[in-house]
N, C-alpha and C positions, 0 to 999 in steps of 0.2 A: 539508625536506619529509618525509623518512622518519622523522624524529624525531616529527613530529606523528601519525604512524600508531599509535604506542605510547601516546599520551595518551588518557585517558578523555574521554567527552563533556563532563563538567563542566570538566575542564582545558582543553579546546579552547574552550569557551564563555568561560571566564575570560580566556584568551589573546586571543580575538577582542575581548572587551570592553576589553582593554588596547591594542588597535590593531593586532593581528596578523591580517591578512586571510587568510594562508595557513592559519590555524587554522580559519576559516570554510570555506575550500575543502575541507579535509580532512573536516569535519563533513558538509558537503553531499555529498561523494563517498561517504561511509560509508552514507548512507541514501537517496540519490536514486533508486535502482532500486526499492526497496520502496515509497517514497512515490508515484512515478509510476505503478507497476503498480497500486497500490491505487486511485488516482484514475481510472485508465483502466478498471479493472473496474467502478467505480461509474457513470461517465458514458458509457461506450461510444463515445466519440468522441476520436480521437487529438489532434486540434487543440484541442478544448476542454480536454482533459486536460493538454496542454502549457500552456495559458493558466492553468489552476487551479494547476498545479504551480508555475509562476513566482510566482503570487500567493501561494501558500503560503510560499515562501521569502522573498518580500518582507515578509510579516508576521512571520516568524521573525526576520529581520534587524532589523526595526524593534523588535521586542520585546527582542532581545538588546542592541541598541545603547542602548535606553532603560533597561537594567538592570531590566526588569519580569519577566524569566524567573525563576521560583521552583520549577520542577519538578525540582530537582536529582536527577540519576541517572536520570531518566525522559524523556530527550529525544525518543526515537522515538514513544512513545505520545502525548506532547504534540504533536508535529509531525503525527502521524496525526489527532489531534482537530481541529487547525487545517484540515488538508486536508479531512476529512469535513465540517466545518461549512461550508467554502467550497462543497463539492458540494451540500450541502442548501440553502444560500442561493441557489445558482444555480437549482436546480430550483423553489424557491419562487418566485423571480423570474419564471421563464418559465411557471410554473403547469403543470408537467407532470412526470411521473416518467420516469426513464431508460428509454429504449426499447432493446430487444434488436435490434441490427442484423444483417442477414444477410450483410454483406460479410465477407471473410476478415479475421480478427483476428490472424494470426500475428506481426504487428509488435509485439505487446505483449511478446512474449518476447525481443525484441531488448534489452530493458532489464533482464532478469533476469540474475543472475550467470552469466557465461559462462567456462568453463574454457579458457584460452588453449592449453594443450598437448593439447587434445582432438583425437582423430582424427575424420575425416569420418564414419565409421560411427556413433560415439557421438554426435556432434553431431546427425546426422539422427534417430537414435532418441530423443534428448532433445527435439528440436523436435516430433516426432510425439506424444510423451507430453504436452508442454505444450499442443499443439493440442487433444488429446483432453480434457484437463482443462478447458481454457478453454470448449470447447463444452458440456461437462457443467455447468460453473458457470453458463453462460448459461441453461440450462434450469431452474435452481433459482428458487424465488420470491425476490424482491428482498431480503427480510429475512434469509433464510438465506444468500444469497450475500454480503451485506454483512458479516455476522458472521464467515463463513469468511475473507473477504478481510482484514478487520481483524485477525483472530487470526493468520492465516498470514503475511501480508505486513507487518503492522503490529506483530507481536509484542505486541499489547495483551493485557492480562489481561481477564478477563470483567467485572470491576468497571469497568475503563476503557471496555470496549465498551458496557456498559450506560449509563454516563454519556454517552458520545458519541452513542448512538442513542436516548437518552431512554426507556429501558425498564428493567425490573428485572433484576437479575443472573440470576434464574431464567428470565426470558424470553430473555435472551441465551444462556444454557446450552441452553434448549430449542431455540432456532433453530439452534444449532450442531449439536445432536444430530440434529434432523430433517434438517438439511442433509447431514450425513455419511451418515445412513441413505439419503437419496435418492441421494447419489453412489454409494454401494455398490450400491444397487439398479440404477442405470443401468449400472454396470460389469458386474454379473452379467448383466443382460438382454442387453447387447451384447458380452459376453465379452471385456471390455477388461483387459488386464494392463499395468500401468505399470512 
């Protein structure tokens, strides 16, 4: 299993396509936190996010098994597009846009990379910072939040974000710019230091 950790995404995909299920497990482990966090930021419902996350990996597995994957070297952006499209499809289906919920969302950060050797003080400070960022992201317009989530958690290029969100690259860049301006403004107004 440790051998798989050193393989590239493409090598893991090829290994899985040759029948090695451990390769898929390594690939999923590598990106599950980013994918789940991105889905949760978009849909604002943990249970729905879990369903969409599972559906995302079912589609990924089906595509890999049928040898239809052709995004060599760009697995995460490809997986993010699948997840994003499933979120969009869900909201089209129920004919509503994601609502910002008022309940505590600290659980989203349970899936973000956690340092095992962290002491309690650092962990508490990190969780407080994540909570502040999450609350600020919730206050952004949906388009700005979406671009920031796809860029930060999905490591997607602006070209990929533009394709995923059906807008121009300049629009994606503008949404990111205004999103960051709004975040900085909130941080200044509330005197938040992360």
